[in-house]
N, C-alpha and C positions, 0 to 999 in steps of 0.2 A: 504494500500500500504506500501511497505517496505521503511523505512527511510534510504537513502544511505549516505555514507560518502562523503565528498568533494573530488574532483579529486586531486590526488597527495598524499592522505593520505596513510600511510604505510599499506601494505596488511597483515592482521593478519594471523598467523598460529595457529590453535587450536588443541592441542593434546587431548588424551583421558581424561586426568585429567581436562582439561578445559571444555570439552564437557559434561562430566558426570553430573555435577550439573545443566546444562542447558537443559537437555533432559529428561523430565518426561514422563513415559509411558502413563499416563492418557491423556496428551496433544497430544502425538504422535499418539495415536489411532484415535483421532478426525482428525488430520492432514492427516493421511493415508486414512481415509474415503473420505475426500474432494478431495484428489489427485486422487484416483481411479475413483470417479465419473467424474471428469474433464477429465481424460484420456479416459474413454470410451465414453464420449460425444464429443471427438475430439478437446478438447481445449488445448491439449498438443502436441507439435511437438517432436516426439521421434522415431528414428529408432530402430529396434531390435539390441541388443548389438552385437558388433564384438568380436569374440573369436580368440586369437592367441595362438595356442598350444606351450608349451615350453617342447617338448617331451623329450629332453635330461635330464631334471630335473623332469620329471613327474608332470609338472604343467601347468597352463594356465593363460593368462592375458585377462580380459574382459574390453572392452571400452564401456562406457554407457553414451551417451550424451542426453540432452533433453533441450527444451525451454518451460518454464512454467510461464505464466503470466509475471511478471516483472523481473524474473530472468532466467538465463540459466546456464548450467554447465555440468560437466561430472564427473563420477566416474571411476577411474582405479582400478580394483580389481584383485588381484592375488590369485589363488587357488592352494595350494600346500598340498595335502593330506599327504605327507610324513613328513610335519612339526610336526605332532603329536609326532612322535618318537624323534624329536629334541627339544621337549618342547616349540614349537613355535605355534602361531595361524595358523590354516590351511587356513584362509581367511585374507588377508591383503589388505588395500585399502587406497586411498586418494581421496578426493572430492574437486573440484575447482568450486567456485561460481562466476558468473559474473552478471553485470547489463545487462538486455536484450536490453535496449534502446541504450546503448553506447558501450557495450562490455568490459567495465572496470572491472578489477578483484576486487572482494569484499573480498574474504577470501579463504584460503586453510585449509582443515580440514582432520585430520586422519579419515578414513572411516570405520575402523573395528568395533568400538562400534556403530556407526550409522547403519551399516548394520545389526549388531546383533539385535538391538532394533527395527528397522523399520520392519524387517522380522517378529518378534514376534507380533508386533503391527498389521500388516496386518492380521495375523492369528486370532488375537483377533477380528478384524472387521468381518471376515468371521464367526467366532464362535458365535458372538453376533447375526448375521443375520440368520445363517443357522442351528444352533443347537437348540434343545429343551430348552425352558427357564428354565425348571426344571432339566436340566442336572446336574448330581452329580458325575459321574464316568469318570475319565480321564486316558487314556493310552498314555504313551510316549515311543516310540521306538527310542532309542538313549539316550546318557547320557553326551553330551558335552555342549558347550557354548549355542547352540540353544535350547537344552532341558531345561536348566535353565531359559533362557529368556522367553521361551514359558510358563513355569509354572507361572512365575511372571505376564505375560501379560494376560493369560487366566483367572487367578484368579480375574482379574479386571472386567470381563464380565460374569462369571459364578461362582457359589458357589460350587466348587468341594470339596467333603469330602472323596473321594476314588481315590487315585492316584497310578497307577501301572507303574513300570519302567522296561523296558527290554533293555539290551545292549549286544552286542557281548562280551564285557568285563564285566564279572560278578562283579568284584570289583568296577568298575565305577558305575554300576547300584546300588550297595549297598550303595556307597558313596552318590549318589544323593538322593536315597530314605531316607537315614538318615537325609540329609539336610532339606527335605521338608515334612517329616512325611509320606512318601509313602511306597510302598512295591515293592521290587525287585522280579521279577518272570520271567517265560518264555514269549516269544512273544505271543503265543496263549492265555495263561492265562491272560495276560495283556489286550488283545483286546476283548476277549469274554465278552459280557455284557457291554462294555464301551460305554458311550454316545458320547464321543469325543475322537478321536484318533489323535495323532501327530506323523508323521514319520520324524525324523531329523537325518538320518544316512548318512554315506559315502558309503553305500553298492551299488554296481552296479547291484545287482540282488534282486528280491523281498524278502522283510522281512515281508510283510503284505499280508495275503490271505483273499480274499473276503468271503470265507466260515466262517471266524471267526466273521464277522461283524453282529451286531444286527440290526434289522429293526429300522430305524430312526437315525442311527449313522451318525456322521459327521467325515470325515477324512481330516485333514490338512496335505497334502503331500508336504514336504518342501525340502527334500534332493534330490539326484539323478538329478542334472541339466546336461543336455546333451542328444542328441538323441539316444544314445546307453546305457543309464543307467536308471534303474527303481527301485523303492522301493515297488510297488504294482503289484500284479499279475493281469491277465486278469479279473478274477472274481471281484476283488476289483474295477477295472475300469469300471465295468458294471453298476454302479450306475450313478446318474446325475453328470456330470463333470463341475465344475466351474473353471475358470482360471483368472489370473490378466490381461493377454494380450493374446488374441486369436492368433495374429500374432506370438508372441514369442513362445507360446505353440506348434504351428504347425511346428516350426523350431527347438526348443530346448528340448522339453519334451519327453524323452524316455517313461515315463509312459503313455502319450497320444499316441505317434506314434507307439510304439511296440504293444500296445493293440488294435490299430485301434479305439480308443474311440471317440465318438461324443461329442462335446463341447456344453453344454446347453447355457452357457452365460458367459460373463465376470462379475466379481464381481461388478465392477462399474455400469454395466447395471442393476443389481439386486438392488443395493443401491438406484439408481435413479428411480426405478420403470419402467424402459424401457423394461424390460423382466420379466416374471412371476417367482416367486420362484419355484424351482424344486419340483416335486411330484414323488419321487422315493423311493425305499426301503432304500437306503442310499445315501449320497452325498459326493463327493470328491472335495475339493478345492485344485487344483494343483497350488502351489505358486512358481513362478520362480524368482520373484524379478525384478522390472523394475526401470529405471532411475528416473522417476518422484517421486517415493517413496523416493529415496535418496535426490533429490533436495528439496522436501517438508520438509524432516527432517533437512537438512542442513540450509534451510531458517529459520526454527524454532529456531535452535541454534544461527544463526546470529542475528536474531531479539532480542533474549534474551540477547545476548552479548551487543548489542547496547543499550539496555534498562538498562544495568548495573545490 
């Protein structure tokens, strides 16, 4: 159980500099696995996030509350794709953490880094469960913050020795490839023969075609949140589809909705053994990001802070 401060204690605010040393990817992967199992088992109270379009600025605000064990809270996340041209993060967020038994505020945290790392950690959970143990080849479609976080996280669960990068911005792909010892190439060349594929783009239209995927491949589809946006074509969505939240996917995922794809299971159901592992030519994990993931990560940060 979490050790809570006494009532009346000042509410701490943790910025990225304070959070970074407290949030290790290795521990976060374990925390995400537990949170996903609890979510799919019905031990989390969590509605699908509310989205408020800010159309005059080409942005949106998401409101993501949840109650999880002895804590509750919410993340407010702002998504502004145009921020890239302003040299600002496209995703900005704040997380508020409360005691579930009294409603007292425990902490307020910057949510950008937590979102970055927990998203990659969830993909690592999926990759450890759903990809071939001998997987060696990784394709990343995208070259931003999430691309870098995914390389770090997936290296913790698989020993990749061949990493291929594609981006709509060739210079960005070359820069990332240089950082990680990978190769910048076309999208098709990156994907063909890859054991694991990650799509982390802002593209509203498919960047991954199912015809490129090898038998046994795992796709972690992370970008394209929204019912009218997709990164994968219909052929790519014809494999076994796994989601973090079935309810959220049927409301928010253009990849699922526009392809009319059937959902095999939630990731938490597979982790708990409540549903069988998929038997298909390839598997797609469509990651939308859910509030319990943010709360589990924020709780990890809070407990580390209290422990000094």
